[in-house]
TORBA-900539 format. One line per field, with one value per residue (C-alpha): residue number from 1; residue in three letters; chain; x, y, z. Coordinates in nm, 2 decimals. Example, Ala and Ser with C-alpha at 12.3 -4.5 7.8 and 13.67 -1.06 7.14 Angstrom:
TORBA-900539
nr	c(1, 2);
rest	c(Ala, Ser);
kette	c(A, A);
X	c(1.23, 1.37);
Y	c(-0.45, -0.11);
Z	c(0.78, 0.71);
This chain:
TORBA-900539
nr	c(1, 2, 3, 4, 5, 6, 7, 8, 9, 10, 11, 12, 13, 14, 15, 16, 17, 18, 19, 20, 21, 22, 23, 24, 25, 26, 27, 28, 29, 30, 31, 32, 33, 34, 35, 36, 37, 38, 39, 40, 41, 42, 43, 44, 45, 46, 47, 48, 49, 50, 51, 52, 53, 54, 55, 56, 57, 58, 59, 60, 61, 62, 63, 64, 65, 66, 67, 68, 69, 70, 71, 72, 73, 74, 75, 76, 77, 78, 79, 80, 81, 82, 83, 84, 85, 86, 87, 88, 89, 90, 91, 92, 93, 94, 95, 96, 97, 98, 99, 100, 101, 102, 103, 104, 105, 106, 107, 108, 109, 110, 111, 112, 113, 114, 115, 116, 117, 118, 119, 120, 121, 122, 123, 124, 125, 126, 127, 128, 129, 130, 131, 132, 133, 134, 135, 136, 137, 138, 139, 140, 141, 142, 143, 144, 145, 146, 147, 148, 149, 150, 151, 152, 153, 154, 155, 156, 157, 158, 159, 160, 161, 162, 163, 164, 165, 166, 167, 168, 169, 170, 171, 172, 173, 174, 175, 176, 177, 178, 179, 180, 181, 182, 183, 184, 185, 186, 187, 188, 189, 190, 191, 192, 193, 194, 195, 196, 197, 198, 199, 200, 201, 202, 203, 204, 205, 206, 207, 208, 209, 210, 211, 212, 213, 214, 215, 216, 217, 218, 219, 220, 221, 222, 223, 224, 225, 226, 227, 228, 229, 230, 231, 232, 233, 234, 235, 236, 237, 238, 239, 240, 241, 242, 243, 244, 245, 246, 247, 248, 249, 250, 251, 252, 253, 254, 255, 256, 257, 258, 259, 260, 261, 262, 263);
rest	c(Met, Ser, Phe, Ser, Ala, Pro, Leu, Leu, Thr, Arg, Val, Pro, Trp, Asn, Phe, Asn, Cys, Ala, Asp, Met, Phe, Pro, Ile, Arg, Asp, His, Asn, Pro, Ser, Gly, Arg, Thr, Pro, Tyr, Val, Thr, Trp, Ala, Leu, Met, Ala, Ile, Asn, Ile, Ala, Val, Phe, Leu, Gly, Tyr, Val, Gly, Leu, Phe, Ser, Asp, Pro, Arg, Ala, Leu, Asn, Gly, Phe, Phe, Phe, Glu, Tyr, Ala, Ala, Ile, Pro, Ala, Arg, Ile, Thr, Tyr, Gly, Asp, Gly, Phe, Glu, Thr, Leu, Leu, Thr, Ser, Met, Phe, Leu, His, Gly, Gly, Trp, Met, His, Leu, Ile, Gly, Asn, Met, Leu, Phe, Leu, Phe, Ile, Phe, Gly, Asp, Asn, Val, Glu, Asp, Glu, Met, Gly, His, Leu, Pro, Tyr, Leu, Gly, Phe, Tyr, Leu, Gly, Thr, Gly, Val, Ile, Ala, Gly, Leu, Ile, His, Val, Leu, Ser, Ala, Pro, Tyr, Ser, Thr, Val, Pro, Thr, Val, Gly, Ala, Ser, Gly, Ala, Ile, Ala, Gly, Val, Met, Gly, Gly, Tyr, Leu, Leu, Leu, Phe, Pro, Lys, Ala, Lys, Val, Asp, Ile, Leu, Ile, Ile, Leu, Ile, Val, Ile, Phe, Arg, Ile, Phe, Pro, Ile, Pro, Ala, Trp, Ile, Met, Leu, Gly, Val, Trp, Phe, Ala, Leu, Gln, Phe, Phe, Gly, Gly, Ile, Gly, Ala, Asn, Pro, Asp, Glu, Gly, Gly, Val, Ala, Tyr, Trp, Ala, His, Ala, Gly, Gly, Phe, Ile, Ala, Gly, Val, Leu, Leu, Thr, Val, Pro, Leu, Trp, Leu, Arg, Arg, Gly, Gly, Pro, Ala, Phe, Trp, Arg, Arg, Thr, Glu, Gly, His, Pro, Pro, His, Pro, Glu, Ala, Val, Tyr, Ala, Thr, Ser, Arg, Ile, Pro, Lys, Ile, Arg, Arg);
kette	c(A, A, A, A, A, A, A, A, A, A, A, A, A, A, A, A, A, A, A, A, A, A, A, A, A, A, A, A, A, A, A, A, A, A, A, A, A, A, A, A, A, A, A, A, A, A, A, A, A, A, A, A, A, A, A, A, A, A, A, A, A, A, A, A, A, A, A, A, A, A, A, A, A, A, A, A, A, A, A, A, A, A, A, A, A, A, A, A, A, A, A, A, A, A, A, A, A, A, A, A, A, A, A, A, A, A, A, A, A, A, A, A, A, A, A, A, A, A, A, A, A, A, A, A, A, A, A, A, A, A, A, A, A, A, A, A, A, A, A, A, A, A, A, A, A, A, A, A, A, A, A, A, A, A, A, A, A, A, A, A, A, A, A, A, A, A, A, A, A, A, A, A, A, A, A, A, A, A, A, A, A, A, A, A, A, A, A, A, A, A, A, A, A, A, A, A, A, A, A, A, A, A, A, A, A, A, A, A, A, A, A, A, A, A, A, A, A, A, A, A, A, A, A, A, A, A, A, A, A, A, A, A, A, A, A, A, A, A, A, A, A, A, A, A, A, A, A, A, A, A, A, A, A, A, A, A, A, A, A, A, A, A, A);
X	c(-12.30, -12.24, -12.36, -12.37, -12.52, -12.49, -12.27, -12.47, -12.24, -12.21, -12.10, -12.26, -12.36, -12.49, -12.38, -12.62, -12.61, -12.77, -12.65, -12.48, -12.21, -12.01, -11.65, -11.48, -11.61, -11.49, -11.34, -11.06, -10.91, -10.66, -10.49, -10.33, -10.65, -10.34, -10.65, -10.90, -10.56, -10.45, -10.81, -10.78, -10.45, -10.59, -10.86, -10.68, -10.39, -10.67, -10.83, -10.50, -10.41, -10.73, -10.82, -10.67, -10.93, -11.20, -11.06, -11.11, -11.49, -11.48, -11.18, -11.37, -11.66, -11.43, -11.24, -11.62, -11.74, -11.47, -11.42, -11.73, -12.11, -12.35, -12.65, -12.75, -12.42, -12.45, -12.76, -12.75, -12.42, -12.09, -11.92, -11.97, -11.60, -11.70, -11.88, -11.58, -11.36, -11.68, -11.58, -11.25, -11.38, -11.47, -11.65, -11.48, -11.28, -11.58, -11.69, -11.35, -11.29, -11.66, -11.59, -11.26, -11.37, -11.66, -11.38, -11.15, -11.45, -11.62, -11.39, -11.10, -11.32, -11.49, -11.17, -11.04, -11.36, -11.31, -10.99, -10.77, -10.89, -11.22, -11.26, -11.14, -11.36, -11.64, -11.58, -11.54, -11.86, -12.09, -11.92, -12.03, -12.39, -12.42, -12.35, -12.59, -12.86, -12.85, -12.86, -13.16, -13.30, -13.23, -13.16, -13.17, -13.01, -12.73, -12.61, -12.19, -12.19, -11.89, -11.80, -11.68, -11.95, -12.15, -11.88, -11.87, -12.24, -12.15, -11.88, -12.14, -12.42, -12.15, -12.05, -12.42, -12.49, -12.14, -12.11, -12.48, -12.42, -12.06, -12.00, -11.98, -11.89, -12.17, -12.02, -12.35, -12.36, -12.63, -12.52, -12.24, -12.25, -12.04, -12.07, -11.99, -12.15, -12.20, -12.48, -12.50, -12.41, -12.75, -12.92, -12.69, -12.63, -13.03, -13.08, -12.86, -13.03, -13.33, -13.26, -13.08, -13.42, -13.64, -13.45, -13.44, -13.78, -13.82, -13.51, -13.47, -13.13, -13.13, -13.12, -12.76, -12.70, -12.69, -12.75, -12.96, -13.04, -12.65, -12.65, -12.97, -12.85, -12.50, -12.58, -12.81, -12.60, -12.30, -12.59, -12.65, -12.33, -12.19, -12.46, -12.27, -11.97, -12.24, -12.35, -12.02, -11.94, -12.22, -12.53, -12.72, -12.50, -12.19, -12.38, -12.38, -12.04, -11.93, -12.23, -12.27, -11.90, -11.61, -11.33, -11.13, -11.04, -11.18, -11.06, -11.09, -11.19, -11.25, -11.60, -11.85, -11.99, -12.36, -12.54, -12.49, -12.85, -12.92, -12.97);
Y	c(4.45, 4.26, 4.33, 4.23, 4.49, 4.67, 5.04, 5.37, 5.62, 6.03, 6.08, 6.41, 6.31, 6.00, 5.92, 5.79, 5.73, 6.12, 6.34, 6.64, 6.73, 7.00, 7.04, 7.39, 7.69, 8.03, 8.23, 8.02, 8.13, 8.41, 8.22, 7.86, 7.66, 7.51, 7.30, 7.19, 7.05, 6.86, 6.72, 6.61, 6.46, 6.32, 6.14, 5.97, 5.85, 5.66, 5.54, 5.37, 5.31, 5.04, 4.97, 4.59, 4.54, 4.57, 4.18, 4.08, 4.16, 4.00, 4.20, 4.49, 4.46, 4.46, 4.79, 5.02, 4.81, 5.01, 5.36, 5.39, 5.57, 5.26, 5.51, 5.18, 5.17, 5.54, 5.53, 5.30, 5.62, 5.38, 5.48, 5.84, 5.90, 5.75, 6.05, 6.22, 5.89, 5.85, 6.13, 6.02, 5.70, 5.60, 5.32, 5.25, 5.44, 5.67, 5.73, 5.87, 6.07, 6.21, 6.37, 6.50, 6.63, 6.80, 6.97, 7.11, 7.30, 7.47, 7.45, 7.64, 7.99, 7.92, 7.87, 8.16, 8.41, 8.23, 8.18, 7.88, 7.74, 7.84, 7.71, 7.38, 7.36, 7.48, 7.17, 6.91, 7.10, 7.08, 6.67, 6.60, 6.77, 6.61, 6.24, 6.32, 6.42, 6.08, 5.91, 6.12, 5.98, 5.62, 5.59, 5.18, 5.15, 4.87, 5.00, 5.13, 5.51, 5.62, 5.97, 6.33, 6.42, 6.57, 6.81, 6.90, 6.93, 7.23, 7.38, 7.40, 7.58, 7.81, 7.85, 7.88, 8.17, 8.37, 8.32, 8.22, 8.37, 8.25, 8.08, 7.68, 7.46, 7.16, 6.85, 6.69, 6.35, 6.19, 5.81, 5.89, 6.29, 6.49, 6.91, 7.16, 7.42, 7.75, 7.79, 8.03, 7.84, 7.86, 7.68, 7.40, 7.39, 7.46, 7.14, 6.91, 6.96, 6.92, 6.58, 6.52, 6.62, 6.43, 6.13, 6.16, 6.11, 5.79, 5.66, 5.33, 5.41, 4.99, 4.87, 5.10, 5.35, 5.69, 5.90, 6.15, 6.28, 6.36, 6.58, 6.79, 6.82, 6.94, 7.16, 7.34, 7.36, 7.48, 7.78, 7.90, 7.86, 8.08, 8.36, 8.51, 8.56, 8.66, 8.94, 9.06, 9.10, 9.31, 9.05, 9.16, 9.48, 9.22, 9.04, 9.42, 9.47, 9.13, 9.03, 8.71, 8.62, 8.48, 8.87, 8.74, 8.73, 8.49, 8.25, 8.20, 7.87, 7.67, 7.72, 7.50, 7.44, 7.44, 7.76, 7.96, 8.11, 8.48, 8.57);
Z	c(4.77, 4.42, 4.09, 3.73, 3.58, 3.21, 3.25, 3.28, 3.10, 3.11, 2.73, 2.63, 2.28, 2.14, 1.73, 1.50, 1.11, 1.09, 1.36, 1.43, 1.70, 1.77, 1.63, 1.75, 1.82, 1.66, 1.94, 2.12, 2.43, 2.49, 2.76, 2.77, 2.93, 3.18, 3.41, 3.09, 2.94, 3.28, 3.30, 2.98, 3.02, 3.37, 3.21, 2.94, 3.14, 3.39, 3.08, 2.96, 3.34, 3.32, 2.96, 2.95, 3.21, 2.89, 2.81, 3.19, 3.21, 3.59, 3.67, 3.49, 3.68, 4.01, 3.90, 3.81, 4.18, 4.35, 4.16, 3.94, 4.13, 4.20, 4.34, 4.58, 4.68, 4.81, 4.90, 5.20, 5.26, 5.09, 4.79, 4.85, 4.68, 4.36, 4.25, 4.26, 4.14, 3.86, 3.67, 3.58, 3.46, 3.09, 2.90, 2.59, 2.37, 2.20, 2.55, 2.62, 2.31, 2.29, 2.62, 2.57, 2.21, 2.43, 2.76, 2.43, 2.25, 2.56, 2.85, 2.71, 2.76, 3.04, 3.24, 3.09, 3.24, 3.56, 3.61, 3.69, 4.02, 4.03, 3.71, 3.88, 4.16, 3.90, 3.71, 4.00, 4.18, 3.88, 3.82, 4.19, 4.14, 3.86, 4.01, 4.32, 4.08, 3.89, 4.22, 4.35, 4.00, 4.04, 4.40, 4.40, 4.05, 4.11, 3.78, 3.79, 3.60, 3.50, 3.29, 3.31, 3.04, 3.42, 3.50, 3.10, 3.08, 3.38, 3.14, 2.86, 3.10, 3.28, 2.85, 2.74, 3.02, 2.91, 2.51, 2.39, 2.06, 2.06, 1.65, 1.70, 1.42, 1.41, 1.16, 0.98, 0.96, 0.69, 0.65, 0.43, 0.37, 0.59, 0.64, 0.87, 0.98, 1.22, 1.48, 1.82, 2.11, 2.21, 1.99, 1.98, 2.33, 2.36, 2.14, 2.32, 2.67, 2.51, 2.46, 2.81, 2.89, 2.72, 2.70, 3.04, 3.06, 2.89, 3.03, 3.21, 3.43, 3.54, 3.19, 3.19, 2.85, 2.88, 3.26, 3.11, 3.43, 3.54, 3.19, 3.25, 3.61, 3.56, 3.31, 3.49, 3.80, 3.55, 3.44, 3.81, 3.93, 3.72, 3.74, 4.06, 3.81, 3.47, 3.73, 3.85, 3.42, 3.46, 3.36, 3.04, 3.02, 2.94, 2.66, 2.49, 2.59, 2.36, 2.20, 2.31, 2.23, 2.41, 2.40, 2.21, 1.80, 1.59, 1.41, 1.01, 0.96, 0.56, 0.49, 0.45, 0.12, 0.29, 0.20, 0.50, 0.70, 0.69, 1.11);
């Protein structure tokens, strides 16, 4: 099989001149998130290992054919390993930075709650599931798909179930105006999921762009795979005990000039 197609990326947020995206949460983990840090380091190291190929489209095309997930190739029974390898590839610097920011914000508390090795299995598992859902959404697409955000979407889904009321600082960008203010995680993650779902309805995966169904599928998989842990913690009783926040002291950040909305 050969292809010459635009790249389809899995990136958690699309940046526009009027947009918002998270920059931190208010309850950093109580334990060192070794797996999250290791995943970030691997993603960065892998990207640095092939970033020079971006100046040679032919070589980059061949590299992505070997290691990116191509739905048509998988549909015909080949390249299943790319469901894993594609999770550690990125289509550019902003793609990498955006994914690593989301992993940094949401990964530590989920890792803390799950434990290091279960969290690693959870991350890789939701990433593979996200890739399979993308294949199901466009089984004969020859567009190579790369990015960690199918797995990161799973982490975000787990975070939503465990810590729905955690405060997440959102950076609002209105052309040249920048403001930061905190909102509950369930609002930020709910808006994010809605954007992926409705984006997927109108998207054509053969044109490249964002793999919306990989995001939405990874997110749902993350929620579902976290349910057993949530139930072991007591389910709704866990929410009442923690008030929907990670069980760590709240960090204190400088306040924004945007007035806070009373809840």
